[in-house]
N, C-alpha and C positions, 0 to 999 in steps of 0.2 A: 310298294316293296315290302318284302318279305325280310326279317326282321333277320339281321344278320350276325347280333351279338346279344348270347342272351340274358343280359343284365342279372338279375338277381333271382335264376331263376331253380341252381342245385345248388347253395351254398356247398354241399362238401365235396364238390368236385370242382370249385370254379374260388376256391381258396387260395388267398396272395400268397401268401406266405410270408405275411409282416411277426409273425408269429411262429417255430419251433412244433415242429408235427409231431403228434403226442400220437404213442397206440401204433399201432397198421393200418393200413388202411383198411377202411371200410367194405366188407363184401359186399356184390351185387348181387342180393339173394337168386329176385324173379329169373335174371343171365345163367350165373348158375347153378339153382337147380336146373333147371331146361335143358343146360346144356350139358349136365351129366349124368341128366337120369335118360337122356337121347342115346349120349355115348356110352355107359354101361349097358340096357336096352341090345345097341347093336353090338356090343364086346361077347355078351352072352350068349346073346341068339347064335354069335358064329361060335360055339363054344359047345353049343348046347345040339346045335341042332347042323352038321357038318353041311351037310349033304343038301337039305334046302335051304342055307344061305348062298350057298358056292351056284344055287340051279337060279335063283331068286336076283342074287347079283349081276346072272350075264342076262338074263332076261333087260332087267331093268337098264346095263348100260347097254344090248344090242340097243334098245329102243332109245336111247338117249342119243347115241352113234347117230341115226338114222333119222330120229325127227329134229336134234339139235346139233347136229355137226358144224352145219354152212352158220350158224350162232359162234360156234364155240372159237372156226377160224375169222368170221365175220370181225365178231367183237375185239378180240387181242389186232388185227390191223385199225381199226377206226381206234383204239386206246395209244399205237404206239404213233401212229399220225399226231391225232390231237396230243401229246408229250411233245413232238419235235417243233408239232407249230407254235406250242406256248414258249418254248424256250428259245424258239427263235420270232416271235413277234413281240410288238411290244410292251406286252407284258414281262419279258426278261428282269428286266431292269429291279424286279419287287424281288422284295427280301421276303423271304423265308424268318420274320420278323420284322421287327418295327427299323426303320430307318436309318434309322445310329449302327441298331449292331452290326454290328464284323464277327466271321464263324471264331466260333473257339476255337477248331482245333486247325493248326499250318492244313497246308495242302496237301505234303507229304503226307502229316500226322490221315488227310481225309483222304484220298486218297487209296492207301493202305487198309485203314478199315473198310472202303468199297473193294476193293481186293482180295479180304478175306472175306466179306459176303456174297464171295460167288462162289464158294471153294466148296465144297461136301465129296460124303462116301459114295453117292450118287451120282456124281462127275468123274470119278475112279472108275467107277464102275460102267461107263456108258462109254465114257472113252474110247474103250475096246471094246467091246460089245456089239453098238449100235454100228457105226461104220461093216462092221464084217459083217454082221443081220443084215443092214442094209446091202451088202456086197450080197451074201449069198441069196438074199428075195426079196430084189425092189417091188416098190407101189406098182410100179409097169416099168418093160419092158426085162428084155432079157441077165438074169444073175450072170457074174463072175466074171461079167465084161470090164474093160477099160474102161467105161461110162460109166457102168455100177460103182468101180471101184469110186469114180470122180465123187459121184455125187453119194457114196455113202458117207463122205467123211464129211459134204456140205451139207447133208438131210440131219447130221448130229451137231452142225454149230448152228445150223438154222432152228433146230430146238432146243438149243441152248444160248439163244441168241438175245439179239436187240426188241425181240419181237417180246418175251418173258418180259428182260429189263425193264420195259416200257411198262407192265404191269407192274411190277416195284417203284418205277418213275412215281405213276401216279399217286398212289397212294402215300410214298414218302414223303410227295410235296403238298398233296391236302393235308395231310396230319400232321407236318410240318405250316405250314399254309395257319391250317384256323385257332393250334395251339400254339405258336410262338407271333404272331399276327394281329389271332383276334381275339388272345387270352381266352381259349377253350379248351376245354379237360382234353388229352392228347386218347383219342378214343375215336374211334371209327365212327361211332355214332355223332361225332364231334365236325365230320366228311361233311352233314348233311342238312345243317343249323338253317344256309341259304334255301332252304327245302321246303321243311315241314317246322321249323323253329322253336319256340319250346314242346312239343312236344315229343323230341327226340331224349324228353327224359322220365319219358314212362313205355306204355305198351310196345310203343312203334320202336326206341332204340334201345328196349329189349328183343324186339327180335328182330334187331338188325344185327344186333352183338351178339346175338346166340348165331346167327348165323355162321359169325367169322367164328366162331370159337369150334363151330362143329364145321368149317372146310378149314382150319387150320392146324383140330388133331387129325384131320387124315391127308391131311401130307405131309407132318413130321413124324406119321404111322409108316406113310412111303416110303420115307429116307432112311427112319429106323428098321426099318425093314429090311429095303436093299441094303441098308451098313452090317446086319448080320451078316447075309447073304453071304456078301462083301469078305467080312471080317472072317468069319468061318472057316473059307476056302485058304484065306491066309495060314490059320492059324490051322489049320491041314498040312500046310506043307510045313511048318518050322516046326508043330510039334505034334504031328500024326493024332490027333482030336478031329473023329470021324465029325463027317458032315451032316448032318439032318436036322433034326427039331429040337432032339436032348441040349445042344449046344449052342443053336438060335436062341432059346429061352432064357438061356442061360445070361447071353447078350444083351437082352434085354433087361431082366434083373438087373446088373452091373448098369446099363444107363440111367436104370433110374436108381440104384443105391447113389452114385456120384452125383444124378441133379438134387438127392436130397442131401446130399451133403452138403455140395457145393449152397442150395438152400440156406441151411441152416448154419450154417461155420460163416459165409459171406467171404466164400475166397472170390472174388472181383479179379483181382490184380493177378491173384495165381492164373484165375484163367485168361487171363488179357494177354499175358507174356505167354502160357504156353498156344493161344493162336499165333500168335505172330513168330512163336517157334515155328507152330505149321507152315506158313505161308511160307519160312526161307528154307523148310526139308520140302516144304512140295519142287518148290522150283530147283532146288539140288535136284531133286530124282527125276524131273524131266530132263534138267541136264544131261543126266550121266549119263540118260539113256539118249541122246542130243549127242553125244561125245564119243562117246565108246559103239554107239551104232552104226546107220549108213546113215554117216551127217550131212552127204553132200543131197544122199533122195530124199531125208527130211525136208532142207533149206526151202528146196525145189518145192515138194507136195508142199509146203507151208503157204510159200507165193502163191504158186499155180491152186489152194483150196481159197486163196484167199478173196483171189482175183475170180472164181468159179462163185464163187457167195455171192460176192456182190454184182454179175452178171447176173445171174439164175436168182435170186432171192426176189425182186417184184413180183416172178411169177410164181413164186415156193408160197408169199404170204398169204394169197386166197386162192390156191389149189385144194380142191375141195374134193376132185376125183369122180365130177358127173359121170361121165361117159367111163368106167371103171370099176368094177366090181371089187373093191378094197375096205372095206366099211372093218374086216376085224385089224388090218393095218391101221384105219384110224383109228379105230379104237388103243389101237397097242404102240400108235408114236404118238400125231398131230395133236388127236381130240383128249388124249395121258395130257401128256406137258403143258399141252395150253389148262387144262383143269388144272394142272400140280400147279404151275405159275401161277392161278386165279387164288388156289388155294395157301401160297404163302405170301398174296399180298400185301395180305394187312402187316404177317408175322415180322418181314422185314421192311417195311414199311414204316412199320415202327419204329425198328433198328436206323432206319436210314433218315426220318426226323429229327432220334435225339442227337444223333451228328452233325446234324449239315442246319443249324440253327445260327442266321447271320448270313449265308451266302445268297446268293440271291436266283432265281429259279433258273437262271439259263446256263450258269453256275453247275447250277446242283442235274441236268438233264446230259449236258453234255457227260459231266464227270459218272452219273453211275449211268448212265446209256455205250461210254467208251470204253471206260480203267476194268469196271470185271471185262466185258466181253475182251478182251485184248487178250487178258490168262487163259479166258474160254481157248481163243481161239491157237495160242502157243501147247496148250495142254492138250486137248482136242488132236488138233494137228500133227502133231510130236507122236502121241500112245494110238492113236488111232492108224497113221498111216504107217506106225511099224507094226501093227495087227498085222493089218494090209499084205505088205512086204510077207508077211510071211507066209498067210495064209497063200497069198498068189505062186508062193514058191513052193507051193506041193505041201505043207504041211495040212492033210485034213484033216487027223485028230485033233490039232491047237484049234480047226476049225472047229470042227464038235463039238471042243471044249468050247468055246468063246457061247459059242449057240444053244449051247444046253440053260444058261443061266445059271450056270451054277454059284458065278465069281471066279472061277480055280481062272476062269481065261487071262485075268489081267496080272494072277500073281505068275501063271506059264508064260506069259511071254515077256515076265522081269530075269527067269532063267538059264535065258540067252545071250548076258549080259553080267561082265565079269564085277568079282563080288557079289554074285546072285544071291549070296544067303544074308549079306549086311543087307542090301539093296531090298530084298523082301522084307528083312524084319523093319528096316525104315518105316519102308510104305507098311505096314497092320500100323505100326505106332502111328503116321499122320493117320491112317483109317479112322481108327480110334478114337485117335484126340478127335476128329471131325465128329464123330458117333457121336462121343460123350458130350463137345460143347452144344451139338444140336436137341438132344434131347436135356439139356439144361435152361435153353434157351425160349425155346419149342415150351416149357412150364411153367417160364417168368411169364411168356408174353400170354398163355393163353389164363393164368391169377390174373396181371393184370386187367383183360382183357374182360371176367368175373368181378374187379376191382372196384372202387368208389376211389379213386387217385386221386388225391390230396393237391396235385402241385405235379410238374410233367416232370419232376426228378423224384418222386416216390414209386416205389413198387411193390407189389402186391405180397400179403403176409406169408411165412415163411411155411406155413402148415399147408396155404393152400397151392402155393409150387409142389409143393410132395404129394399130396392129391392128385395133383393137374399128371404131376410124372410116374405116377403109378397107374391110373386112370389109358394115361397115353401108352403103356408099357403092356399093360392087358390087352386091349386092341392090336396094339401091333399082334401081338404073339394070335390073336384070336382069327385074324387074317391070315396072314402063315400057314395056321393050321388048314382053315379053310382050301385055299390053292395058291400060295404061296407069292412070291412079287406080282405075280398076274391078276390075282384078284384085290391085293394092292392098290394096282390100276384102274382097274376096274371101280371100287368103291369112289378112290379121288373122283373120276372122269363123273359119278355121279353124284356126289358134295361136292363139288365145284357146280354145278347149276344155278344154288339157290345166291351164294355169294357173288354168280358173276354179275346179277341182278343190282345189288350193292355195288360195283363197278361202275357203272353204267348212272347211277346218280351220282356217285362219288364224280364224276367225270363232270357232270351239268352242274352238281351244285359248284364247285371251286370254276367252272365260267361262270357262272351267273357270280360269285363272291368280288373273283378278276372286274365281269363288266362295271360292276359298283367301286372296285377301286381305284380303275379308268375313269370315272365319275368322277370323285374324288378327288388324285390330279388334275384333270381342268378344271374345278371348283379353285382349289388354290392359287394354276396359274393363274387363273383371273384375279382377283383378286392379291395376290402379295401385293403390289403396288400399293392399292387402298392399305392396308398390314406398315409398310414399312412408313406409308405418307404419316399412319396418326400414332405410329412409335415418337414423331419428337414435331409433329405440324403444332407451332404455337406454345410448349409445354420448356425450353429451352431453347439460350440460345447457342451458335454454332460453337461458339468458346467452349462452352461448356460440356457439351457434348465429347467436343474433341479430350478437353480435358479428362470427363469419364472414361471414354475408349482408351487413353493408355496411361492409367492410373493402374497397375499392378498388385492387387490388394490381396490380403493374405487370409485365411482360411476362417479365422473367426473375426474380422470384419465381415466378411462377409456373412458367415450367422449370423450377423450383431444386425445386418441388416434383412436378412428374414425374419430374426424375431421383429425388429423395430417396425418392419416397414411392407414385406410382402404381405407376412400372416395376416395380420392387419386389416390388409385392403382388401385384399384375395376374403376376406369372411368378409365386408362389407357388399361383394357382390354375392355370394353364396345366398348372403342374408335376402341381395336383396332377389336375388331370381325365386330365393325358397316363399317369398312375401305377395311375386307375380304371379307363383302357380306353376311355378319348373323345381322338381325337387332337384334338391343340390350341395354339395356336403363339403370340407375343405379337411381332410387330415394331412398330419404331416408323413412324410414317406419315410416306408420299412420302418413304423417304428418309431425314432429317432427324427430330429426337428434338423437334417440335413438336406430338405424338403418341403415345400408345399404342393400337397395335391389339392386340386377341385375338380368336384365330375359332378354331371349331371346323370342322374338313379334314369337313363330312357328304355327303350324298349325294343329299343334300333341300334344306330350308334351313340352309343359315351359323350356328351361332347368332356376331353380333360383336359386339363391346364395345368401341369406339373414345370414346378420353377429348385431348378435341385441343382444344388451344390457339386464342382465339380474343380476337382484342381489337377492342373492342366501345364506341360513346360510354355515361359514366356519364350514367345515370342521373336524370330531370331531378330527383325531390323529394332529390340528392343524398346523401351521407354522405362518412365520413371515408374521403380522398384525400391521395394521397401528393403535395404540391407543389400547382402548380393544372395538373393534368393537367385534360382532356378524356374520356379515354378511361384502358379498364383491361382487362387482360386476365383472362380465363375460364377453365376448363379445362370444357367442354364434353360431355356422351355422346350418343354418338350409336349406335346399333344400325344393324337390314340395314336398315329401314324410315328412317331420317333420324334431324334432331336429335332432343332429348328436351328438351329447353327448359330444361334445368335445370345448375347452376353447383356439380361438386365441389373445385373451390380448399382448400381447409383441412381435407378430410376426412382421417382420420386410418386409416393400413391396412387396421383393422380397417373399420372405415366401408366408405373402399372396396371391401373383399374383399362386405362385403354389402349392396351394392349391386349388382357386378355376379351376384352370385348370388342377389338380387328377380331380376331381370334372365332371368336361364340361367334359373333354375323355371317361370318364365312361357313362353321359348322350349321346357322340356319340353313344360309343360303345352300348347301352342301345338299341336307333333307330335305330341301322342296323340287331342286331340281331329281333327285331321286325319284321321288315318289311316282 
């Protein structure tokens, strides 16, 4: 059996959090240096040898498209099927954290954050650009027909749909599982522990993280590149700022400055407020187009689009156009989007993991696949169909503007609605906020990927985020100078390929870990009756047991029992285990004597027996209390997989030792069957 728990492999990464962390997170210098050198080399090359860079990138993307196009399409489908299977399978009940953990955020707050995660300036751009482009030049069949119009919107929904969110769900689920349930660092390398064991802390882990950084930075650069083109167009309409490289470089510089300010001043609450404001403004923008435009047509179109998507999706998901010569179309659309989703998988996956502790795999899968896509269907159907109606109405100038890729198409569409000046200003503001928060979040994630985070809540040093913000800006400028959005799309296809291999390994690794999880559950079920019997058999009368169960004690009484009975009893067990050659230690929970944690130092699953003081409400059925208190103290037992739901307050030393050994016996049996 491969090691599924690192034990004491990397103390800097695996700090327990018992003591306050001092200073910034240490930098992973091998990952940082390899990543920064690689990115700077590409950025400088594109700035100093534009023609050569454009030619080489074109040749590489042609090679990847013709040789690995099938791979991208198959991979995207397999990941989606895998994620849905896990959500619906027996593993769906597994929590992303200990069994006793519960979600940190309410369902509404969690849904809102998932909702916000699916929005960006690129969606604003492509919601108008792609339906019109697919209508004018579909991959197969004749353009400018009713069928082309229907398929144009569906292709956009497909490229922004559940397939891509399946990749996000895979990474988010894996990162959350290994960080919160297996107590590993929140890093991509941790998701590969079942396959490679402690080697993830060496060259192999550095390689994985470097590939992740390179994929992420090109994904972020692509979003920033599309964002500056869109914002440049909006500023042109409002302020008359010329559309061109100079303005776009200025917008990139603005993103770098804003990300740097955020990194050094800690404006997390402000960014969170602006993100929520952004979601509200974006919904109001879509509602304005729906209400003041062709309302009946748009509602009909939304319903039709959903039906078309459901009926066409099975064929689209494995569509390689083997009998059609559409390599250029595939490179610009499906392959680009799948590579883009791959590149962003670790980025968004980390965000999803951070907000999903305590949720079950089934809740996580359903939420990440349904909630953001619901918004995307609404946005794309409203703006895409509104643009198609205008083109089909005979506005050739608008069609040419959209097809040019200048970003003016989105704002030209808004000009036909009431209060167009205000609406366009709001749209520019929404796009600007999406743009800046993407730059800020990208710098933070890349900083975290190149740091040795000592806890799940810790983030990288501010100076490191500033460096990554500046480097991303430089790369974006270089790609824009070489060939604009098309070059960014091509570079994403190329750089997404290495990380796609990591996604495959993550799938295998997560499956292997869940198989072991299933074995552990089976072992628990088979020995539970023995544990219950061993707890009481021959050690107390039933009246004594009933008295203990109905005696609701104070926290002071429980703490005294911890000090006088629990700690000495578990220390005896730890001493005996060490004497028999099993390294074990007893420590106070959270650095205080509010709990006693006995654990073994194992290279696979360590054994953990934690007795923790908890203050909870008195049961409604009553019992003997001290005074009129409505709360009482429990000494609850927790194992490595979470709370066990019973109280050992009042147990004698012998009873507690036997209870601990019952669980240890089950643990040994689990290790035997898992080998």
